[in-house]
C-alpha positions as MATLAB code, in Angstrom:
seq = 'MTRKFFGTDGIRGVANQELTADLAMAVGRAAVAVLPGENPRILIGRDTRVSGPMLEAAMIAGISSAGGSPVRAGIIPTPAVASLVLAEGADAGAVISASHNPFRDNGIKFFAASGFKLSDAQELEMEKFLTGGHSLPPAAGSPGAVGRLEQPAEEYVDGLLAKFDLDLAGMRILVDCAQGATYRTTPMALGRLGADVSVMCDAPDGYNINAGCGSTHIDTLAAAVRADGFDIGLAHDGDGDRVIAVDAAGEVVDGDFVLAICGKHMKDAGRLPCDTIVTTVMTNLGFHLAMRELGINVVTTDVGDRYVLEEMLAGSYGFGGEQSGHIINLETGTTGDGLATALLLLGVMAETGRPLGELTGVMRRLPQKLVNVPVGDRGALGEAAEVWSGVDEQQARLGGEGRVLVRPSGTEPVVRVMVEAKTVELCDEVCENIARLVAARLGPDGHTSGPRV';
ca = [
       0.000    0.000    0.000;
       1.294    3.445   -0.944;
       1.482    5.732    2.067;
      -0.282    9.058    1.815;
       0.254   10.335    5.341;
       2.983    8.454    7.198;
       6.583    9.063    6.142;
       9.828    7.863    7.698;
       9.095    9.863   10.860;
       5.336    9.914   11.202;
       3.038   12.473    9.593;
       4.583   15.795    8.614;
       3.268   18.898    6.854;
       2.474   22.594    7.015;
       0.084   23.199    9.914;
      -3.428   24.180    8.811;
      -2.537   23.209    5.258;
      -1.514   19.550    4.975;
      -1.730   18.904    8.719;
      -5.128   20.249    9.738;
      -7.116   19.974   12.953;
      -9.542   17.676   11.116;
      -6.695   15.356   10.169;
      -5.311   15.396   13.719;
      -8.750   14.431   15.051;
      -9.001   11.617   12.506;
      -5.519   10.406   13.460;
      -6.586   10.276   17.111;
      -9.617    8.178   16.272;
      -7.591    5.906   13.980;
      -5.039    5.359   16.749;
      -7.781    4.120   19.087;
      -8.968    1.726   16.387;
      -5.510    0.291   15.693;
      -3.961    0.130   19.163;
      -4.636   -2.956   21.305;
      -7.369   -2.792   23.942;
     -10.810   -1.221   24.085;
      -9.837    1.943   25.956;
      -6.180    2.704   25.148;
      -4.458    5.292   27.316;
      -2.451    7.557   24.990;
       0.040   10.056   26.378;
       0.450   13.218   24.233;
       3.466   15.520   24.251;
       4.338   18.412   21.976;
       7.022   20.960   21.191;
       6.659   24.745   21.315;
       5.122   25.520   17.901;
       2.164   27.862   17.797;
       0.101   25.154   16.076;
       0.820   22.631   18.829;
      -2.117   23.419   21.132;
      -4.566   23.351   18.217;
      -3.388   19.938   17.028;
      -3.179   18.647   20.592;
      -6.802   19.650   21.248;
      -7.928   18.012   18.011;
      -6.084   14.772   18.782;
      -7.510   14.707   22.291;
     -11.019   15.148   20.854;
     -10.432   12.344   18.353;
      -9.030    9.919   20.923;
     -11.714   10.681   23.502;
     -14.586   10.529   21.003;
     -13.468    7.038   19.974;
     -13.381    5.865   23.572;
      -9.668    6.212   24.262;
      -8.113    8.000   27.231;
      -5.801   10.848   26.150;
      -3.293   12.139   28.707;
      -1.724   15.593   28.297;
       2.004   15.791   28.999;
       2.401   19.309   27.591;
       5.688   20.606   26.218;
       8.305   17.877   26.588;
      11.001   16.404   24.299;
      10.160   13.514   22.006;
      12.303   11.021   23.978;
      10.483   12.033   27.156;
       7.234   10.764   25.632;
       8.838    7.393   24.861;
      10.250    7.232   28.393;
       7.008    8.259   30.098;
       4.933    5.751   28.123;
       6.980    3.046   29.839;
       7.097    4.729   33.248;
       3.356    5.424   33.287;
       2.295    2.102   31.803;
       0.461    3.854   28.963;
      -0.715    1.982   25.886;
       0.942    4.439   23.507;
       2.439    7.884   23.185;
       1.967   10.592   20.564;
       4.309   13.481   19.809;
       3.165   16.637   18.028;
       6.344   18.069   16.513;
       8.191   18.704   13.262;
      11.624   18.265   14.843;
      14.167   20.621   13.207;
      11.701   22.107   10.688;
      10.534   25.769   10.915;
       7.542   26.777   13.025;
       5.008   26.648   10.182;
       5.447   22.867    9.920;
       4.224   20.305   12.392;
       3.883   16.558   12.648;
       2.470   13.594   14.545;
       4.360   10.441   15.447;
       3.582    7.575   17.787;
       5.304    5.303   20.268;
       3.929    1.903   21.242;
       3.606    0.661   24.830;
       7.138   -0.748   24.452;
       8.577    2.750   24.075;
       9.565    1.987   20.479;
       7.896    3.621   17.493;
       4.806    1.987   16.008;
       5.443   -0.828   13.553;
       5.006   -0.378    9.815;
       1.980   -2.665    9.999;
       0.293   -0.453   12.601;
       0.987    2.697   10.597;
      -0.425    1.039    7.482;
      -3.588    0.147    9.396;
      -3.934    3.787   10.421;
      -3.435    4.789    6.769;
      -6.445    2.638    5.846;
      -8.646    4.548    8.272;
      -7.326    7.910    7.144;
      -7.691    7.205    3.420;
     -11.135    5.593    3.639;
     -10.006    2.003    3.309;
     -11.714    1.363    6.652;
     -14.579    3.197    8.245;
     -13.489    5.342   11.136;
     -14.516    3.874   14.484;
     -17.900    5.043   15.710;
     -17.954    7.427   18.635;
     -18.273    5.574   21.902;
     -21.464    5.942   23.910;
     -19.333    7.458   26.653;
     -16.225    9.430   25.596;
     -12.884    8.600   27.179;
     -11.708   10.674   30.125;
      -8.960   13.249   29.489;
      -6.049   13.192   31.936;
      -2.934   15.229   32.602;
       0.532   14.371   33.945;
       1.442   16.669   36.816;
       5.253   16.887   36.427;
       6.249   15.168   33.181;
       9.529   17.068   32.724;
      10.693   16.244   36.235;
       9.636   12.614   35.904;
      11.557   12.255   32.637;
      14.715   13.871   34.052;
      14.533   11.773   37.232;
      14.271    8.583   35.216;
      17.127    9.471   32.899;
      19.563   10.641   35.586;
      19.004    7.383   37.458;
      20.784    5.652   34.555;
      23.957    7.746   34.834;
      26.587    7.909   37.591;
      27.933   11.310   36.675;
      29.423   14.326   38.453;
      29.813   17.445   36.274;
      31.023   19.788   39.022;
      33.361   22.437   37.629;
      32.338   21.897   33.995;
      31.112   25.029   32.167;
      28.426   24.193   29.629;
      26.472   26.403   27.223;
      23.189   24.919   25.976;
      21.230   26.050   22.900;
      17.654   24.821   23.385;
      16.528   25.836   19.861;
      13.515   27.644   21.391;
      12.066   24.170   21.594;
      10.970   21.372   23.872;
      14.235   21.054   25.853;
      14.161   24.562   27.306;
      13.401   23.179   30.781;
      14.666   19.588   30.782;
      18.310   19.891   29.691;
      19.229   22.845   31.944;
      17.446   21.069   34.813;
      19.369   17.827   34.302;
      22.817   19.391   33.875;
      22.311   21.679   36.845;
      21.374   18.765   39.059;
      24.623   17.039   38.075;
      26.634   20.016   39.333;
      27.552   21.667   36.040;
      27.865   25.424   35.644;
      25.117   25.803   33.028;
      24.362   28.790   30.816;
      21.435   28.679   28.407;
      20.548   30.395   25.140;
      17.457   30.195   22.916;
      15.257   29.100   25.827;
      12.394   31.594   25.445;
      10.013   29.964   22.944;
       7.128   32.076   21.668;
       5.555   29.618   19.235;
       7.220   31.140   16.185;
      10.961   31.133   16.939;
      11.560   27.382   17.224;
      14.706   26.433   15.226;
      14.889   30.003   13.857;
      18.612   30.659   13.424;
      19.403   28.460   16.402;
      19.690   24.854   17.495;
      21.485   21.902   15.962;
      20.940   23.067   12.371;
      22.280   26.597   13.029;
      25.373   26.058   15.134;
      27.482   29.160   14.358;
      26.155   31.408   17.133;
      26.674   28.738   19.777;
      30.170   27.988   18.479;
      31.169   31.658   18.619;
      29.812   32.051   22.156;
      31.590   28.946   23.443;
      34.879   30.105   21.969;
      34.530   33.695   23.155;
      33.380   32.980   26.714;
      35.601   30.044   27.603;
      33.045   27.274   27.975;
      34.251   23.671   28.119;
      31.542   22.521   25.730;
      28.453   23.731   23.892;
      25.377   21.579   23.287;
      22.709   22.328   20.657;
      19.378   20.519   20.459;
      16.782   20.514   17.719;
      13.188   21.581   18.302;
      11.940   18.300   19.769;
      15.112   17.321   21.610;
      15.907   13.969   20.037;
      19.223   15.294   18.672;
      22.294   17.040   19.985;
      25.312   18.552   18.253;
      28.306   19.517   20.394;
      30.901   22.285   20.125;
      34.364   22.007   21.703;
      36.141   24.781   23.605;
      37.709   26.096   20.404;
      34.311   26.430   18.740;
      34.791   23.399   16.484;
      31.604   21.499   15.686;
      31.379   17.904   16.937;
      28.558   16.226   15.025;
      26.972   12.812   15.360;
      29.788   11.030   13.555;
      32.292   12.259   16.132;
      29.929   11.520   19.019;
      29.485    7.949   17.785;
      33.236    7.558   17.371;
      34.166    9.050   20.772;
      31.492    7.254   22.775;
      31.768    4.027   20.768;
      35.500    3.793   21.442;
      34.977    4.510   25.137;
      32.243    1.889   25.369;
      34.361   -0.707   23.560;
      37.348   -0.025   25.822;
      35.058   -0.561   28.835;
      33.543   -3.749   27.379;
      30.108   -2.108   27.044;
      29.692   -1.938   23.251;
      27.392   -4.808   22.234;
      28.947   -6.972   19.524;
      31.679   -4.303   19.175;
      29.392   -2.779   16.554;
      27.983    0.666   15.731;
      25.014    1.101   13.402;
      24.914    4.235   11.282;
      23.615    5.499    7.923;
      24.901    6.078    4.425;
      25.403    9.763    5.329;
      28.182    8.953    7.800;
      31.542   10.372    6.815;
      34.028    8.002    5.235;
      36.570    9.084    7.850;
      34.386    7.474   10.527;
      34.523    4.118    8.751;
      38.302    4.277    8.419;
      38.748    5.160   12.096;
      36.445    2.425   13.333;
      38.248   -0.144   11.212;
      41.511    0.744   12.956;
      39.826    0.417   16.374;
      38.355   -3.006   15.605;
      34.782   -1.709   15.719;
      32.345   -3.087   13.154;
      30.117   -0.598   11.314;
      26.713   -1.594    9.948;
      25.199    0.887    7.477;
      21.501    1.561    6.820;
      19.377    3.962    4.810;
      18.911    7.450    6.253;
      16.444    7.618    9.141;
      16.486    6.639   12.786;
      13.739    4.091   12.058;
      16.160    2.097    9.900;
      19.029    2.463   12.362;
      16.856    1.122   15.172;
      15.503   -1.740   13.052;
      19.067   -2.878   12.321;
      20.086   -2.489   15.961;
      17.227   -4.699   17.140;
      17.716   -7.249   14.362;
      21.424   -7.655   15.114;
      21.280   -7.257   18.916;
      23.392   -4.126   18.652;
      23.027   -1.462   21.310;
      24.500    1.716   19.871;
      23.960    3.644   16.657;
      22.794    6.887   15.117;
      23.139    9.562   12.504;
      25.489   12.375   11.602;
      22.677   14.787   12.493;
      23.198   13.992   16.172;
      20.272   11.600   16.460;
      21.918    8.893   18.588;
      20.241    5.767   20.001;
      21.745    4.032   23.019;
      19.571    1.116   24.121;
      21.238    1.165   27.543;
      19.394    4.402   28.305;
      16.331    4.574   26.064;
      14.284    3.263   23.156;
      14.727    6.195   20.798;
      17.080    9.047   19.957;
      17.544   11.313   22.972;
      19.613   14.508   22.776;
      19.941   14.837   26.549;
      20.943   11.188   27.039;
      23.519   11.553   24.255;
      24.901   14.711   25.854;
      25.225   12.899   29.190;
      27.033   10.002   27.505;
      29.511   12.391   25.860;
      29.990   14.426   29.036;
      30.617   11.161   30.852;
      33.521   10.349   28.530;
      35.015   13.790   29.214;
      34.575   13.383   32.967;
      35.908    9.819   33.137;
      38.953   10.433   30.931;
      39.703   13.954   32.146;
      40.258   14.936   28.503;
      38.713   17.975   26.780;
      36.335   17.395   23.906;
      38.743   18.862   21.360;
      41.291   16.206   22.272;
      38.763   13.375   22.163;
      37.815   14.252   18.574;
      41.250   13.018   17.501;
      39.689    9.557   17.353;
      38.795   10.226   13.692;
      39.632   12.548   10.808;
      36.776   13.854    8.720;
      37.102   13.806    4.946;
      35.859   17.012    3.294;
      32.102   16.671    2.908;
      29.413   18.930    1.491;
      25.646   18.557    1.649;
      23.119   20.706   -0.201;
      19.329   20.501   -0.307;
      17.848   21.138   -3.751;
      14.155   22.210   -3.803;
      12.178   20.044   -6.252;
       8.627   19.792   -7.500;
       8.358   16.014   -7.072;
      11.019   14.287   -4.994;
       9.659   10.913   -6.120;
      10.678   11.686   -9.709;
      14.360   11.355   -8.847;
      14.372    7.584   -9.344;
      13.424    7.887  -13.031;
      15.595   10.929  -13.804;
      18.066    9.177  -16.115;
      19.933   12.358  -17.024;
      20.536   13.124  -13.349;
      21.923    9.657  -12.661;
      24.132    9.801  -15.730;
      25.597   13.047  -14.415;
      26.050   11.512  -10.965;
      28.054    8.662  -12.517;
      30.281   11.152  -14.340;
      30.985   13.120  -11.186;
      31.603    9.954   -9.142;
      34.231    8.913  -11.688;
      36.079   12.200  -11.075;
      36.652   11.181   -7.448;
      38.812    8.278   -8.563;
      37.846    5.913   -5.751;
      38.853    8.439   -3.069;
      35.423    9.781   -2.253;
      31.745    9.159   -2.776;
      28.478   10.717   -3.948;
      25.058   10.207   -2.380;
      21.889   11.625   -3.972;
      18.567   10.895   -2.286;
      15.115   12.429   -1.809;
      14.287   13.727    1.655;
      11.762   11.680    3.580;
      10.150   14.765    5.122;
      10.716   17.783    2.836;
      10.273   18.576   -0.911;
      14.018   18.497   -1.537;
      16.672   16.204   -2.960;
      19.783   15.923   -0.798;
      23.151   15.861   -2.548;
      26.131   14.787   -0.455;
      29.720   14.513   -1.675;
      32.972   13.470    0.035;
      36.346   13.971   -1.613;
      40.023   14.177   -0.753;
      40.103   17.997   -1.097;
      37.629   20.728   -0.209;
      37.865   22.224   -3.681;
      37.007   18.985   -5.486;
      34.236   18.236   -2.988;
      32.605   21.640   -3.527;
      32.881   21.473   -7.308;
      31.390   17.982   -7.652;
      28.575   18.763   -5.216;
      27.619   22.000   -6.969;
      27.681   20.320  -10.389;
      25.247   17.635   -9.272;
      23.032   20.094   -7.390;
      22.697   22.296  -10.478;
      21.753   19.269  -12.571;
      19.095   18.145  -10.074;
      17.687   21.682   -9.883;
      17.575   22.015  -13.676;
      15.723   18.737  -14.178;
      13.558   18.471  -11.070;
      13.165   22.045   -9.767;
       9.633   23.183   -8.793;
       9.199   25.095  -12.054;
      11.015   22.623  -14.261;
      14.192   24.694  -14.307;
      17.001   25.632  -12.000;
      15.693   26.833   -8.662;
      19.023   26.786   -6.931;
      20.329   24.514   -4.200;
      20.447   25.620   -0.588;
      23.063   24.494    1.890;
];
């Protein structure tokens, strides 16, 4: 069945355009129909977008009208919903968020009672309700009661800190909360561990989430860390399932470095299951070379935390993630968690007594460039023979000392072009050549619309 609503990370779209209150209500009712049990208790969390309360209210109405029991958790990070589903014994959790996207977008994704995301089969069943393949469940004679968690942020932080034996006294940390869902939880957690915490972008107003801040806009954080003498900077995305770090010199430490640093430390301590890290095709070639030298196996998947987690569970691996900073550590949670990842990285610094800039010596990054090319139909890429012919030509220029990856985004109307090469100049040239070709053939107006970094 072709999916109309669910992508690689739930439902995503412009609020009040693709993702309407009517759709959110229908999704709530479909969830009650698909989830096990006659009166499923569904915990709902959201990020700080202005459309969040509207969609939350609509989902609550849909769940309740179908006989389910919705429970408000308010503004909390995505991983907190997964954690609280387990802690509260709920039947499922729903997150209203569009992650790192701008405020105008929003989304809905679900976690099962296990704390893991819903299966493909469950999402496909919900698709049938939403597209008319099934009739929506009739309203119950008595609507489900609506509940509220009293201190969800505190409960999440308490549960997470119980998994770490960590003292951060004397460590100066600057946190960029992306005007998003972590604006309370991460400062709370780090402060309780004794760190000297300063915070930026922690005053969300519904419109400023991810706006020039957070893990996709790292320059301001990097400059502040370097100028003010912090030991480390940490940047979340809007829903808090990612973190990107900055060392004391202002150098960016992305997910590849975090996986390498923490993976090595875990292997040395005998805590890396199967001596294996799972990552995606976007991971820098330098990571693969470094892990080979350390005797760590690397398993590669398609882009998306869903695929990383599937491979981790299939192979009994415990650690994996993406270059974007979306890291999954099954020792501490069932999904990507920016705060848990930050604590893992800070733990390596504390245990080794080494600064982050020194720890990054575990790998050397090959020059890499990624651009997003706006397109009219991202699905048309597969049949764009002229594009693929050009990709082959540019790949040949790299002479076996680099690689090209061209793929449609799973959540946005763009094609992502990524190139790695032995020099910055060659990397930039090959990437721009391919991006121009994609824009010329697949741009929204059928001609070059220009790539964006």
